[in-house]
N, C-alpha and C positions, 0 to 999 in steps of 0.2 A: 438270135439278136443278142445284143450285152441286154442283163437285169435292169430295169431301169425303177425310179422313183415312186412313190403313189403319183407324185404330179407331174412327173413327164410321162407317167401312162395318161392319166387323166386330158390331158393338155393336150398330146399328141390323137388321145383317140376322139377329143371336140373338132379337131381340124380332118379327123379320118386320114391321119399319118399310119403306120404300120406299128404295133403295138409290141412286146414281147407275148403279152397274152389282154385276154379284155379286163379291164378294172373291173371290181365286184365290191358293191355296198350292200348290205342289208341294213334293215335299222327294227326295232320295236321297243315300244313304251316300258317305262318303270316304273309301276301303277303300283301307289301311294309316295315309294321313294319320291319320286315325281314333284311330291309337296314339298322338299327339304332339299334346299340348296347342298346341301354337302352330302347327301344320300345320292342326289343324282348327277355328281360330279363324279364320285366315288363308283358309280353305276355306269355310266357313257366313260367316265377311263379304263377301266375293268374290261368293260365289250370290247373298246375299240383296239386293246393291247394284246386281247384274247384274239381276235383273231387278225389284227391288220388291215383291214377294209384301206381303199384306194381312195376314202370319202365317208365323212364323218355328216349325215344328217344329224343334227342334234337332235333331244326327244324332248321336249318341255311336256306337259299335261295338254293337251288338244283344246281345253277348253280353257287357258291359261288368258285371252285375250278377252272375256269375257265379265269375269271373277269383279275385278276394279268396277266394272257399271251396274253391280248385284246380281248376276244372274249365281244361282246355288248349284253347284254341283257334287256330283261321288263317285267313289267307283265301284261299279254296282257287279262287278265279275265276269263284265263283256271281254269275247275273246279277245281280244286285237288287244286287253289294256288302255282302249281308252274310258274318259271320263264319261259321266253321262250330266247334263244338265237337267237336276230335279223340279226348280224354280225358275223360269226366264225371266232373264230381267225386262221385257218387255212382253207385258201381257194385256193392255189396252193401246189400242192406236197412239193416244196422248203420252203414252211413255218414251215413246220415241223421243219427246223431248228431255227425256232424261239424260238422253247420250252426250254426254258435254266432256269439255276437254280435261285431259287427265296426266299427271307428271308419268311418263313412263319411266322414271327410274325410281318410283316406288311402287309396291303394293306387285301383282302376283307379275306385272310388266316387268317391274324392276328387278324380281327373283330371276327371270329367267337367265337375262343378260349379265346377271353373276354368275350365275353357275356354266353361263359359256364363257365368262373371262377365264374361271379356274382352270375349264377344262381346257382349253385353249394353252393357258398358258403352262398345262401337264404335257400337251403332245407336243408344244412344242415344235409347232409349224411345220410337221413331218406331213402333215395329210391334209387335204381343204375340207375345211367345218363349215357349217350350212347350216345358217339360222332360222329352226320354223316361223313363217310368218303365214299365215290366213289369210286370204283376200278376202278388203271391205265387206261384200257381200255375203261372205262363208261366216264371217265374224256376225253382221248383221242377221243370218239364218238361228246361227248360236243363242242369239239375244233374246229370239223372239222365236221360237221352231218356226212351224208350218204359219206362221200366223203373217208371215214375213207378204208369203203369192201374194195373199189377199192386201195387202195394204201398200203393196207399191203398186198394185193395179186400181187400188180404191182412190187411195192416199199419196201420189206419189211425190210429191213436193217435200213429204213429210219425212218420209222413209231417203230421201237426195239429202235431205240435211244431216239426218243421222249420219247418213255416208259420207259426207262430207268433214262430220268429226273426227270419225272413225280411218278414213283414210288420212287426215293428217296426224295422228296419233299411229299409225300403223308406218307412215314414212321418220318420223320422229324412233322409232322403236326400233326400225331396222338399222338406222344409221345409228345408234347407238351400238347394234349387234355387232356392227363390222368397227368400232372404235372397240368395241371391245376383245375383237381377237379373229368374229368370224369372215369366211372370204368371199362371203355372198347369203343368198337368203334361198331357205326352200321355198315359195312360192305357192302355196296347197288354192286351188280354187274346189272348192265342191261343188258349187252351181252351173258350172257348164257345161247344162247338161241337157238335151233337146226335151229330154223328160219333166224337167222343172219349167224351161223357159221359152221363150222363142228370142227368134237371133235379134229382134230390137229392143227385145226386154233386155237383153244381155247383156248389147252394147251401151244401151244409158245407165246400167245401172250395175253392171257387173266390170265389161273389159275398162270403160273410161278412169276408171279409179285404178284398177292391177296396173296401166299403164304409168300412171301418174306415178307410181308404186316404182316401176322398173326404171323410170326415166330419173327420179333420185335418186338412184342408186348407181347411175352410171356415169364411169369414170371413177368410182369410187369400190362397186364389188370387182374383185376378179371371176368369178364363174358365179350363175345363178342354174337355179334350176324348176321349171314349175309341174307340179303335180296337177293333172285334171282327174280328179275322182270321181268315179262312180260308171256309170254304161250311159251308151249313146252322146259321149260328147260331142262339143263343138268342136272336134281335130283339125279341122284346117282354119278356123278361126283363130284356136292356141295355138295352132302349130306358127303363126303368125306374130306371136309375143319375141319380143329382142330379148332372149335367154342362150344361154347356151346349152344348157340339156332339159329335157324333155319328159317326161316318169307320168303314165298312165297305167291302166288293167290291161297289157297289151294282152294276157294269155285269157280274158273273160270278157273284152269287148272290143271293138272294133276302133282302126286297125290293129294289125298282128305287125310287130315288130320290117316284116319284107312291106308291108303296105304302107305305113308312115314314112320309108326312108324317101321317096319324093316330095313328101311334103312338109320336113323338116328337115333340113340342112347341117345341122351341128350334129351333139350325141343325144341319140335314143340310150333312156336308160329303164330296164325290165327285162322279161326274160323266164324270169321267175314268180312262179303261181303261188302264192305266199300258203293255201289253201290245197294248194293240193299235195303232192307229193313230198316238198318240203314241209308239211304239216301231219303227214303221214310218216313220215319217218325212211320213206324211201328208196335207199342210195341209187339204185340202178334210176330211176325215174328221174332222180333229182339231173344226174351226171345225163340222162337222154334229152331232156329239158333244156339243159345249158348249149349240149351240141346241137340244139336244134336253133336256138336263140343266135348261134356263133354261123352256123348254114346260112338262117336266113338274111345274113346282114352282111358273111360273106367276114366277118369278125374285124368290121370297122363301123365305127362311130357305132359302138356299142358299150353301156356300162349296163354289168349283170345286177339287174336288181330288182326286188320286189313290183309287183303293182300298187300296194299300198302298206301299210308297217306290217310286221311279221306278228306272228298271233304267237302272246307269250309261253304255249305251251311246245312251240319247235322244240329239238332238241339239239342238243351241241352237236351231238354224233352227225343231226341232218345239216347242220352250217357246216360243221366240217367237211361233208361230203361236196355241196354247193363252193366253198373255198378250192377244195380239192381239183373238183371238172371244171372250173374257171381260170386255174392257175397252169393247167395241164392239158389244154384240148386236144380235139384228136387232130394228129397228123394230115393233112391233105394226099 
């Protein structure tokens, strides 16, 4: 088959059409550098230019969405490079009332799309780029930490009022991301898990707001990916979201790629256990994992990717092994 461009490869894979090889995308945090627009742009561009992935998942700090509401965060050495909320913005039930409208072109929100704009300009549209957007309920969880669950059960109307504001802010931020050069969003939900909520709770406090965001992007975004974070995710519910791509921890949580094929009709993103052979630097193990992912899906409707962000300790040699295996699959 004639070599394909990244866009051709991804768009073919979304529809299940044949590809020259499965697309691959890996993403990681850039701790501390993600606090500075110029440094985040430089790291993002260098990462893509080094590896030539088929999709760029833009990597702002995972706490950007709560800092403008007063949450205090720091990087404390987490293996995945993520920042930690050390002082929540919501510490008492009445603090939810402090979640008020924001100007998404200023502050932490504004910096993320400024950085994305410069990155998109440098990449010149050669590859799909997605801005990372957190579901409103995920943002609420980061604003309040675990007290969210008590408050949404004890004073649901108070939490819903805050979620209304968060959703409106998130929609404006996502639309600005598209105007800045993103081709869609990577919508991350960390709350769609049976370990955290029941079906009715997720419908009321999670899904309804997620779908508002996706509806606002309809006809404007070219590609959107949903990331379902954690164990025991509500896969059947999340697989019904109107997105082109679905990413979850397929190597460590149910279902596996094979099992997901019948539940989600478009592009599955996974197959790489970021804390397995990739982190160990086991080139043979990486290649075996990728061959297995291709075998599970027949090489169709598959983008090779991690279950979540790649640990910052993963070596260039390990990433090179993954890229090499993806681009030279075992012949049938």
